[in-house]
Each structure stands twice: as C-alpha cells, then as structure tokens.
N, C-alpha and C positions, 0 to 999 in steps of 0.2 A: 280709828281703828284704820290699819294700813290697806290702802287699795289693793286688792288681789284679784288676780287674772289664773285662769286656768288654760291650760294648752292641752288639745288632743290631736297625735300626729305631730307633724313638725312644720310650724308656721315658716312663712317666707322671713329672709333675712330682714328684712323692712319693718316686722312685727316685733321680730326677735329684740332689735334694738331699740323699739318703741316701748317695750316693757321691762328692761333691764331698769334695776332700782323698786321695781314694784314684789309683792310678795306673788310668786308664780309657783302654782301647782301642777305639774305633769301629771295630768288627770288619768293618764294612760296604768298608772303606776298604783300598787295598791298602796294605798296612803290614810286608809280608816279603817278600824275594826270592823265595819256592819257587815255580815256576811253578804256572798254574790249574790244571794236569792232577794236583796232588796231591790234589783233591778228588774226582776221578774215581771212585777207589773207593767213595766214600761219596753221593755225588750224581752223577744222570745229567746228561748236557752239556746236557739242552734243560732245566735249570734255569738260571736267569737267572746272569751274572756276579759279580751282587753276593751272592746267597747263595754262590755257590761260593768266593767270595771268602772269605767269614764263616768257612766251613770250613776253609780254608786257614790262614787266621791264627790261628782256634782251636787248630789241630795244633800249630804252631810257638810260639804266646806261651803256650799254655793258662793263660789266667787262673784265679784261684781261682774266681769264679763267673762267670757269664754272663747277663744279663737280656736275653731275644728277645721281642720284640712277636710277639704270634701272633695278632691281632685285626685288623680289617678296614682300619687305620691301616698293615699290613704286606703280608700277603700269605698265602693259604692255605697255600703250599710252606714257609715258615716253621714252622708246626705241626708238620710231619714234619723239618725240618733239628733241631729243638728234639729230638725224640726220639733222630734220629741221634746228634748231638752228645754225649747224654746217654750212649750205647751206647761211643762213641769215648772219650771223655774221663773215665773214671770218678772222677776226682779233683776233676773240676771240676763245681761245683754249677751245673746248670742252670734258671732261673726262667724259668717263661712268665710275661707281663705282658700285659696289653690296656690300651691309652692310649686312653681316651674322655675325653681333658681336651678343655675345653670353652672355657675362659679364652682369650682371643687377647691373644698377647704382643705382636703387630704386626708388621711386616715392612718395617722401615725399608732394611735391605741391598737387599732385593728392588726396590727403586725408586729407589735412590740412585745417584749418577754415582760410578765407581770401576772399576778394571779389572776385567773380566769375571771371569777366572780366580780373583783375590783375593778378589771377591766371594763365589764360589760356596765358596771354602776357607773364608772366614768364616762362610758359613751352617752349612757341614758341622760347623766347629768349636762352633758354638752350643749343639749339642744336647749338649754334655757340662755344661753350666751352666744353673743355675735364676735366674740374674741379670737383672734387666731389662734390653731392649737401648737401647743408646745412641740418643740422638734422631738422625737425620741428615737433611739437605736431599732433597726427592726431586726429580728431574730429567724434565723431558718424555722419555718413551721414544722412539728411534729404532728399535729392535728388540725383538724381544722373543724369550723361551726359555720353552717350557712343558715341564714334566716331571719326572723324578725326576734327582740328581745323577748323572753318568756314572760309571763305572767309571775310562774315561779321562778325563782332564780336559785333554789337549794340544789339542782340538778348541776348546775355549772361547776360547782366545786370537783366534779368527776373528771372535767377536761384540765388536761396541763397548762403550765403557764405558757409554752411556746405554741399554744394554740391561736392560729389565726383565723379572723373573722371574716365571711362572705355575706353576701346577700343584702336584704334591706338593712340590717344594722350595720353594714358598712356605707351606704347610702347615707343611714343615717348622721354617722360621724361626718361624711363629707358635705352633709346639709343639702342634699339634692335627691329626695326621695324620690322624685319622679326621674331615675337616671336607671332605663331598663339596662343597658350594656352592663354597666356597674352591678345592679343586683343580679344578673345572669351569671357573671363572672365565677368560675369556681378552677382551683387547681387540681387537674386529674391526677398528680403525683402525691397530694396529700389524703389519708384517710380522713375523710368528711362527714359529720352528723348533718343530714339536710333535716332543719326542724320549722313545724309552722304552729299556732295556737290552731286546736280545731275546730271548724267550721268556717275558717278564715280563707279565702280565695286563695292566697298565697299556698294552700296545700297542694293543691293543682300544678304549681311550679316546683314547689320543692319536690313530691314524689318523680317529676318527670326529668328533673336535674340530679336526682339520685340515681335515675334508671341510666341515665349517660355518663356516669362516674364510675370509675372500674372498681372504687373500693369506698364506697358510701352505705350510709346507714339512713333510712327515711325515716321521720319519728313527729308524730304530731300528738299534743297534749293539751285537755280543756282548762280547768283553772288550776291543778295542782300536778305535779309528775308525780306518780306513784312508783311503788317499788319496782315493778314491772320494768316502767321506762327506764326507770334509772339502773337496772339490770341489763339491760338491753345496750346502754351506752357504755357502762363499764367492761362486759364480754365484747362489745365491737372495740375498744379500744386497745383491750387487752390483747384481743386475736391480730390487731392491726400493729402490732408490736409497739405500742405506746407505752412506755416504760414507767411515765409516770402518772399512770392512771391510779388512781386513790382507790385502797382498799376497804 
C-alpha cells in the first residue's frame, strides 16, 4: 500500500517537496461520501465546514501522516483540531507545521481567463506541488472573488471566466498563506464578492473589506451554498453589469 499523506492548510515548501511522490490527500476538500455530521462527536458545529470536512476525511482515509498548518496562515482552531486528530487516530502521525514562507510564487491562475470553477480547482490542486507555476496571460477583470476556496464549489459556476481572485485563495496560489498585505488587497474598480465559510474568523475581515469596497457583496455559507446564496450572487453580478453571469 502506498504511503499516504494528508494535508490541512498549506504546508511549507520544504514539506511539499518532501511529500511529492506520495499519495497526497488535501483533507480540506470533500473527498469521501460520509456526511459532515460524522465530525460532530469531535468538533463543535460552530467550527467551519472546512475543518469539519478535514476530520471526516481523516477518519475515513486514515493517512499515514497528516501535516496541519497551525500558524497564522490557517487559524487558531487548527491547533485544537490537530490535538483531536492525534487522539482519535493513534496510528496516524500528526505533524504541526507553521508556514511562514515569503517567496512569491506568483498568481497567474488568479488573473487569467478560464472557467471559474476550473480555475479554483487548479489553484487548490497546486497546493500539492512545489513546481513553478506555468506562465499564463492576464485578462481584464469583469468581476472579483475575494476569500477562501469554498467547501461547496457549485456556486462558482455563476462567475464569469474573467473573474479575478483575491484574498486567501490568492495567497494559496502564491504559497504564502501568512501574507496579510496580499490577503487584504482588492481592486475597488472591480465588482467583488467577499466570501468566507460560516464560523471562520475570516468572516470578520471579509465583511470589513466588503464595507470598504464601493461595489461589493459580502457572503458566508456553511456546508453548502443554498438557493438564496446563489440568487444573491447572480443578482449582484447582473446588477453590476457583468454580462457573463449565468442564468
């Protein structure tokens, strides 16, 4: 059986280089069919859906080792999640990391023209590789998405191909999750949806920056994006004159 590695958050580059060639699971993503309630005996429901998903995945996949970022590039809740995983998975080695990498890898995916769901998928997949990004042409932004990759990717289909990505997702592609200046950057000329998972500490920053932006929508979703959230996004894009918004 292949040696399996789970990652929660963005490991430092030295770790990514070390695990290339292993079977790597991004435990932040929904990887198994188990319901998220399977995390309830271990994490309270007021923890974000991403960390609860990581616990559900870990219980099912039981990787040989888990690298979890417990530094400012992830969140304080990850520290406690690491302790819980150590307790409930005695055969899995849980390694706490703190990613303070400063080298800019660049953000070509965040600014290129591409189906938005494919773009977000490519960014999240890039976490598992230390290879330099491919050079891609930038496009003029028609809309903006600020925030973290959502647990539910379904609402991303509402955004046009010319959407630029900001916030922690841009930090993710840049491989510098603890980069406050990059995370807080937005373009006031681009109509932007400011998104965070419900119960995530980043909801405070998302709402604050949305209030600072002249053409913004603040949005938070828990496990899935319901019809109300999707309707808000669609209406915002259409009212902002974004012609590629899907009906």
